[in-house]
C-alpha positions in Angstrom: 93.0 14.4 121.2 94.4 17.5 119.5 96.5 17.4 116.4 99.7 18.2 118.3 99.2 15.3 120.6 98.4 13.0 117.8 101.6 14.1 115.9 103.8 13.9 119.1 102.4 10.5 119.8 103.5 9.3 116.4 100.0 8.5 115.2 99.8 8.0 111.5 97.3 10.2 109.7 97.4 12.8 112.5 96.3 15.5 110.2 93.3 13.6 108.7 92.4 12.6 112.3 92.5 16.1 113.5 90.5 17.2 110.5 87.8 14.5 110.9 87.5 14.5 114.6 88.4 18.0 115.8 87.4 20.3 113.0 83.7 19.7 113.2 83.3 20.4 116.9 85.7 23.3 116.6 83.7 24.8 113.8 80.4 24.4 115.6 81.7 25.7 118.9 83.3 28.8 117.2 80.9 29.6 114.4 77.8 28.2 115.8 78.1 29.8 119.2 79.2 33.1 117.5 76.1 33.0 115.3 73.7 32.3 118.2 75.4 35.1 120.2 75.1 37.5 117.4 71.5 36.7 116.8 70.9 37.2 120.5 72.0 40.8 120.3 69.2 41.4 117.8 66.4 40.2 120.3 65.1 43.8 120.6 64.8 44.1 116.9 63.1 40.7 116.6 60.6 41.6 119.3 59.7 45.0 117.9 57.1 45.3 115.3 58.2 48.9 114.4 61.9 48.1 113.9 63.5 49.0 110.6 62.8 46.5 107.9 61.4 44.2 110.5 58.6 42.9 108.3 60.4 43.1 105.0 59.9 39.4 104.3 56.1 39.7 104.7 56.1 42.6 102.4 58.2 40.9 99.7 57.1 37.2 99.6 59.3 35.0 97.6 62.3 37.4 97.6 65.5 36.9 99.5 66.8 33.6 100.8 63.6 31.5 100.6 64.5 28.7 103.1 65.0 31.1 106.0 62.1 32.0 108.4 60.6 35.4 107.7 62.3 37.1 110.6 65.7 35.9 109.5 65.1 36.8 106.0 64.1 40.4 107.1 67.3 40.5 109.2 69.3 39.3 106.2 67.7 42.1 104.1 68.5 44.7 106.7 72.2 43.6 106.6 72.3 43.5 102.8 70.8 47.0 102.5 73.2 48.4 105.1 76.1 46.8 103.3 74.9 48.2 99.9 74.4 51.6 101.5 77.9 51.7 103.1 79.7 50.4 100.1 77.9 52.8 97.8 78.5 55.9 100.0 81.2 57.7 98.2 80.0 61.2 97.8 81.7 63.8 99.9 79.6 65.7 102.4 80.2 68.2 105.2 79.9 65.7 108.1 82.3 63.1 106.6 84.5 61.6 109.2 88.0 60.6 107.9 89.3 57.3 109.2 92.3 58.9 110.9 89.9 60.9 113.2 88.2 57.7 114.5 91.0 56.8 116.8 91.3 60.3 118.4 87.4 60.6 118.5 87.7 63.6 116.1 84.1 63.5 115.0 81.4 61.1 116.1 79.2 59.1 113.7 75.9 60.7 113.1 73.1 58.2 113.3 70.2 60.6 113.2 69.8 64.4 112.7 66.7 66.5 112.2 66.4 70.2 112.4 63.0 71.7 113.0 62.4 75.2 111.9 59.0 75.6 113.5 60.4 74.7 116.9 58.4 72.8 119.3 60.9 73.4 122.1 60.2 77.0 122.6 63.2 78.4 120.6 63.3 79.6 117.1 65.1 76.5 115.9 65.5 73.1 117.4 67.5 70.0 116.4 67.6 66.4 117.4 70.6 64.3 117.1 71.9 60.8 117.9 75.6 60.4 117.8 77.9 57.6 118.5 80.4 59.1 120.9 83.2 56.8 122.1 84.5 56.8 125.7 87.7 58.8 125.6 89.3 57.0 128.5 88.9 53.6 126.9 89.8 54.7 123.3 92.9 56.8 124.3 94.2 54.1 126.8 93.7 51.6 124.0 95.6 53.8 121.6 98.5 54.2 124.0 98.5 50.4 124.5 98.6 49.9 120.8 101.6 52.2 120.4 103.3 50.4 123.2 102.7 47.0 121.5 104.0 48.2 118.1 107.1 49.6 119.9 107.6 46.3 121.7 107.2 44.5 118.4 109.7 46.6 116.6 112.3 46.9 119.4 112.2 43.4 120.8 111.2 41.6 117.6 108.8 39.5 119.6 106.6 37.7 117.0 103.8 37.0 119.6 103.1 40.7 119.8 102.7 41.3 116.0 99.2 39.9 115.7 98.1 41.9 118.7 99.1 45.1 117.0 96.7 44.6 114.2 93.5 43.4 115.8 92.4 46.9 116.8 92.7 48.6 113.4 90.9 45.8 111.8 88.2 45.7 114.5 87.8 49.4 114.0 86.9 48.9 110.4 84.6 45.9 111.1 83.1 47.3 114.3 81.1 50.0 112.3 77.3 50.4 112.9 76.8 47.2 110.8 79.1 44.1 111.0 79.4 44.0 107.2 80.4 47.6 106.8 83.7 48.4 105.2 85.8 51.3 106.2 84.5 54.4 104.5 84.7 58.2 105.0 81.5 58.2 107.0 79.2 55.6 108.5 75.6 56.9 109.0 72.9 54.4 109.9 71.0 53.1 106.9 67.6 53.6 108.6 68.3 57.4 108.7 68.3 57.7 104.9 65.1 59.5 105.0 
């Protein structure tokens, strides 16, 4: 029984009952399923022997969170190093992407770039690049919807719309190449450090 039903039914201790009976299953269903789903997105990384930092735990025994299995310790180190890289990235560079350009797809995030002077492609110079380029139809339609939501919120003073206006900007900061990345001026992949 939900806490609102307990309260409406006049049950004493409705808050404690909700906390003891509902909080545990709710936590497991939200956090547990979310964690399992997130780990499932890393199946390719777990199955690949050549993935970035995949065997970090075997190369650094006794380091990291000791009670985790080696594969999860390696994944944790991958996330830790990505977070350290992104939070420590503060020097300006020519390919920096200011946050205001993200919404308009002004400059894609560069994950990998290599220029070869002794070109194997038959030209004098060759380059390889992997970029994160968003879908303009989805991004710009979403931006228009966000503007409409903000106008609706302001003009109609509809409190239900307010939270909807802020999920996208916050998701944009958290939806960087790593889930722990903060908003920064650029977000290159930590495995491309050289």
